[in-house]
N, C-alpha and C positions, 0 to 999 in steps of 0.2 A: 502493623501493616504487613500483609502477606508478601513474601518474597516473590517478585515478578516471575521468576523461573518456574515456580509452582503453577502459576496461571498458564504458562505456555504449554503444559502437558495436555490441556484440553482444547487448544486452538484448532479449529478445522476450517476456518474462513478468515481470509485477509481482505481488508478493504484499504485501498490506497488512494490518496489524492495524487495529483500529477505535479503541478508547478510548485516547486519548493520541497518536494519529496522525491519524486522520480527525476526531477531536474534541479539545477542550482537556483532556479527562480529567475534566471537571466533570460530575456527574450531578445534575440537578434532580429532586426528587421531587414529583409532583403530589399533591393531597389524596387522590386515589383510589389512590395507591401506585405509579403508573406512573413509570418512570424516563425522563426526557427528556434528550436529548443535542442539541447543536448541531453542524452540519457546515457547512463552508465551500463557498460556491457556486463559487468559483474551482477548488477541488479537483474539484467535480462536473463543471464544464465540461471540465477536462483528462481526467478519467476517461472521459466519454462519447466524447471525441475519440479517446482511445487505443483504445477498443473499435472505433470506426469505422475506425481505421488498422490493425486486425487484431492488436493486441497482446492477449495473454491477461492478464486481470486476475483475480486470485483474492483473496478476502477471507477471512481466518481470524481469528476472534475468540472469546474466552472468554465474551463476553456472549451473551445469548439473546433479545434483543428483536426481534420479528418486523418492527417498523417499520424496523429497520436493513436487513433483507433487502429490504423493499419499496423503500427508497431506492436501493439498489444495482441492483435489478432494473429500476427506472425509467431508470437510466443505461445499461442494456444489459449489466450484469454478471450472469452466470448462476452463476458459481462462488462462492457465498457460503456459508461454513461457520460456523454459530453454535454457541455452547455447547461449544467445543472445549477439552477438558481437557489433552490432550497434543498440542501443535502439531507437534512433531517427528514423531510417529507418522503424523499426517495428512499432513504434508509428504512424507514418504517414500512413502506410499501414492499421493499425487497424482503424484509424479515417475514412479512405476512405471506407474500406470494411464493417464496422459495423455502418457507418453513425453516428459517434460520434461528438459532439460539444466540441471542446477543451476548450471553456469557462466554460463548466459544469463539467470539470474533475479536481479532486484533485489527484495530483501525489505526493507520498512521497518517497523521495530518500535521500541518505546520502553521496554520493561521486561523483567524477568527471564523471563516466559513466552515471549518471542521469542528469547532468547539462543541456545539450542541450534540452532534452525533457521537463524539468521543465520550460524552457523559453517559451514553447508553450502552457502551460495549464493555466486555470483560477486560480487555487489555488495550487501553488507549496508549499509543506510542507516538514518538515524534523524533525528527532529526535534531541534531545538536543545535542548529541555528533557527529553531522554531521560535515563534513569538512567546513572550513570557507567560501570557494568559494560558496558552496551550501547554507549555512546560509544567505549569502549576497543577494541571489535572492528570498528567501522564503517569502511568505506572512504570513506563520505561522510556528513557531518553537515550537514543543511540549516541555513541561517541562520534558518529559520522554525520556530516552536514548533508542537506538535501542534494541529490544528484551525485553524491560521492559515496555510494554503496550503503546508505542507511537501510535501504530495502533489503539488500542481500543480508545485512546484519540480522534483521528480525526474522527473515525467512530461514536463514541458516540456524539460528538459535532454536527455533521451534522444531525444525527437522532433526537437529541433533538430539534434542531432549526426547523426541518421539522415535529415535533410531531410524530415521529415514534419510539422513543427509548423505553420508559417504558409504552407501551399502553396496551390495554386489551387482547392481545393474550397470555400473560403469558410466562413462561419459557418452552422451548422445545429444545430437541437435536435431 
Protein backbone atom coordinates (compact mmCIF):
# COMPACT_ATOMS: atom_id res chain seq x y z
CA UNK A 1 0.00 0.00 0.00
CA UNK A 2 1.26 3.46 -0.92
CA UNK A 3 2.20 5.75 1.93
CA UNK A 4 -0.68 8.23 2.16
CA UNK A 5 1.78 11.17 2.31
CA UNK A 6 2.91 10.31 -1.23
CA UNK A 7 -0.71 10.75 -2.36
CA UNK A 8 -0.95 14.20 -0.75
CA UNK A 9 1.64 15.65 -3.16
CA UNK A 10 -0.93 15.65 -5.96
CA UNK A 11 -4.04 16.84 -4.09
CA UNK A 12 -5.53 20.01 -5.58
CA UNK A 13 -9.17 19.61 -4.49
CA UNK A 14 -10.75 18.93 -1.11
CA UNK A 15 -14.32 17.80 -0.58
CA UNK A 16 -15.73 17.85 2.93
CA UNK A 17 -18.89 16.61 4.55
CA UNK A 18 -20.18 18.90 7.33
CA UNK A 19 -21.89 17.08 10.21
CA UNK A 20 -19.41 14.77 11.90
CA UNK A 21 -16.44 16.25 10.00
CA UNK A 22 -16.67 20.04 10.35
CA UNK A 23 -18.80 19.58 13.47
CA UNK A 24 -18.84 17.13 16.35
CA UNK A 25 -22.07 15.75 14.97
CA UNK A 26 -24.04 17.12 17.90
CA UNK A 27 -26.97 19.33 16.95
CA UNK A 28 -28.44 21.68 19.56
CA UNK A 29 -32.06 22.66 19.16
CA UNK A 30 -33.02 26.21 20.03
CA UNK A 31 -36.42 26.97 21.60
CA UNK A 32 -37.46 28.30 18.19
CA UNK A 33 -36.58 24.99 16.51
CA UNK A 34 -33.35 26.14 14.87
CA UNK A 35 -30.62 23.51 14.72
CA UNK A 36 -27.32 24.90 15.98
CA UNK A 37 -23.89 23.45 15.18
CA UNK A 38 -20.43 24.31 16.38
CA UNK A 39 -17.40 24.55 14.10
CA UNK A 40 -13.72 24.72 14.93
CA UNK A 41 -11.91 28.02 14.25
CA UNK A 42 -8.69 26.11 13.49
CA UNK A 43 -10.52 24.37 10.67
CA UNK A 44 -11.78 27.78 9.54
CA UNK A 45 -8.29 29.27 9.42
CA UNK A 46 -6.94 26.36 7.39
CA UNK A 47 -9.92 26.45 5.01
CA UNK A 48 -9.55 30.15 4.19
CA UNK A 49 -5.79 29.69 3.76
CA UNK A 50 -6.35 26.78 1.37
CA UNK A 51 -8.70 28.96 -0.67
CA UNK A 52 -6.07 31.72 -0.81
CA UNK A 53 -3.50 29.12 -1.92
CA UNK A 54 -5.77 28.24 -4.87
CA UNK A 55 -7.01 24.86 -3.70
CA UNK A 56 -10.56 24.02 -4.70
CA UNK A 57 -12.71 23.44 -1.62
CA UNK A 58 -16.12 21.83 -2.04
CA UNK A 59 -18.67 21.26 0.69
CA UNK A 60 -21.27 18.52 0.20
CA UNK A 61 -23.77 17.94 2.99
CA UNK A 62 -27.15 16.39 3.51
CA UNK A 63 -28.01 19.20 5.91
CA UNK A 64 -29.82 22.25 4.62
CA UNK A 65 -29.09 25.01 7.15
CA UNK A 66 -28.31 28.24 5.31
CA UNK A 67 -26.10 29.51 8.16
CA UNK A 68 -23.71 26.69 7.18
CA UNK A 69 -23.50 28.17 3.66
CA UNK A 70 -22.89 31.64 5.10
CA UNK A 71 -20.05 30.32 7.29
CA UNK A 72 -18.27 28.77 4.33
CA UNK A 73 -18.92 31.74 2.05
CA UNK A 74 -17.27 33.99 4.66
CA UNK A 75 -14.20 31.74 4.43
CA UNK A 76 -14.12 32.22 0.65
CA UNK A 77 -15.67 28.86 -0.26
CA UNK A 78 -18.18 29.19 -3.09
CA UNK A 79 -18.89 25.53 -3.88
CA UNK A 80 -21.31 24.72 -1.05
CA UNK A 81 -23.97 22.11 -1.74
CA UNK A 82 -26.68 21.74 0.92
CA UNK A 83 -29.50 19.21 1.20
CA UNK A 84 -27.75 16.66 -1.00
CA UNK A 85 -29.54 13.32 -0.97
CA UNK A 86 -27.25 11.53 -3.42
CA UNK A 87 -23.64 12.61 -2.88
CA UNK A 88 -22.27 10.23 -5.52
CA UNK A 89 -24.49 11.67 -8.25
CA UNK A 90 -23.47 15.24 -7.35
CA UNK A 91 -19.80 14.22 -7.13
CA UNK A 92 -19.84 12.73 -10.63
CA UNK A 93 -21.62 15.82 -11.95
CA UNK A 94 -18.99 18.10 -10.38
CA UNK A 95 -16.12 16.01 -11.75
CA UNK A 96 -17.59 16.39 -15.22
CA UNK A 97 -18.64 20.06 -15.05
CA UNK A 98 -15.53 21.35 -13.28
CA UNK A 99 -13.10 19.03 -15.07
CA UNK A 100 -11.81 17.53 -11.81
CA UNK A 101 -9.40 14.61 -11.62
CA UNK A 102 -10.74 12.21 -8.96
CA UNK A 103 -7.18 10.97 -8.30
CA UNK A 104 -6.25 14.49 -7.10
CA UNK A 105 -9.21 14.81 -4.71
CA UNK A 106 -9.10 14.32 -0.94
CA UNK A 107 -12.60 13.61 0.38
CA UNK A 108 -13.19 13.65 4.13
CA UNK A 109 -16.38 12.02 5.33
CA UNK A 110 -17.48 10.17 8.42
CA UNK A 111 -20.57 8.09 7.71
CA UNK A 112 -22.39 5.87 5.23
CA UNK A 113 -23.69 8.71 2.95
CA UNK A 114 -20.02 9.51 2.14
CA UNK A 115 -18.93 5.93 1.48
CA UNK A 116 -19.58 5.59 -2.27
CA UNK A 117 -17.95 8.92 -3.12
CA UNK A 118 -14.92 8.01 -1.03
CA UNK A 119 -14.40 4.91 -3.18
CA UNK A 120 -13.92 7.16 -6.23
CA UNK A 121 -11.31 9.64 -4.96
CA UNK A 122 -7.53 9.45 -4.69
CA UNK A 123 -7.40 10.13 -0.96
CA UNK A 124 -10.38 9.06 1.11
CA UNK A 125 -9.91 10.41 4.65
CA UNK A 126 -11.96 10.53 7.82
CA UNK A 127 -11.96 11.81 11.41
CA UNK A 128 -10.97 9.46 14.24
CA UNK A 129 -14.61 8.93 15.24
CA UNK A 130 -15.93 7.96 11.80
CA UNK A 131 -18.01 4.81 11.46
CA UNK A 132 -16.09 1.56 10.96
CA UNK A 133 -17.24 1.05 7.35
CA UNK A 134 -15.74 4.40 6.38
CA UNK A 135 -12.53 3.85 8.34
CA UNK A 136 -12.05 0.55 6.49
CA UNK A 137 -11.73 2.30 3.09
CA UNK A 138 -9.72 5.34 4.15
CA UNK A 139 -6.13 5.93 3.19
CA UNK A 140 -5.86 8.38 6.08
CA UNK A 141 -7.64 8.48 9.43
CA UNK A 142 -7.02 11.72 11.30
CA UNK A 143 -6.11 11.41 14.98
CA UNK A 144 -8.68 14.19 15.55
CA UNK A 145 -12.40 13.65 15.91
CA UNK A 146 -15.00 15.45 13.82
CA UNK A 147 -15.32 19.13 14.77
CA UNK A 148 -12.02 18.98 16.63
CA UNK A 149 -9.58 20.11 13.90
CA UNK A 150 -9.55 17.01 11.67
CA UNK A 151 -10.10 19.33 8.70
CA UNK A 152 -7.14 21.50 9.73
CA UNK A 153 -5.11 18.29 10.06
CA UNK A 154 -5.56 17.19 6.43
CA UNK A 155 -5.35 20.69 4.96
CA UNK A 156 -2.16 21.44 6.86
CA UNK A 157 -0.56 18.14 5.86
CA UNK A 158 -1.23 18.73 2.17
CA UNK A 159 -0.04 22.33 2.29
CA UNK A 160 3.11 21.36 4.21
CA UNK A 161 4.00 18.63 1.71
CA UNK A 162 3.41 21.10 -1.15
CA UNK A 163 5.38 23.90 0.61
CA UNK A 164 2.35 26.17 0.92
CA UNK A 165 1.67 26.05 4.66
CA UNK A 166 3.83 28.48 6.58
CA UNK A 167 5.41 30.42 3.78
CA UNK A 168 6.19 34.09 3.31
CA UNK A 169 2.71 35.53 2.91
CA UNK A 170 2.06 35.73 6.65
CA UNK A 171 -1.17 35.75 8.59
CA UNK A 172 -4.25 37.27 6.94
CA UNK A 173 -7.98 37.11 7.44
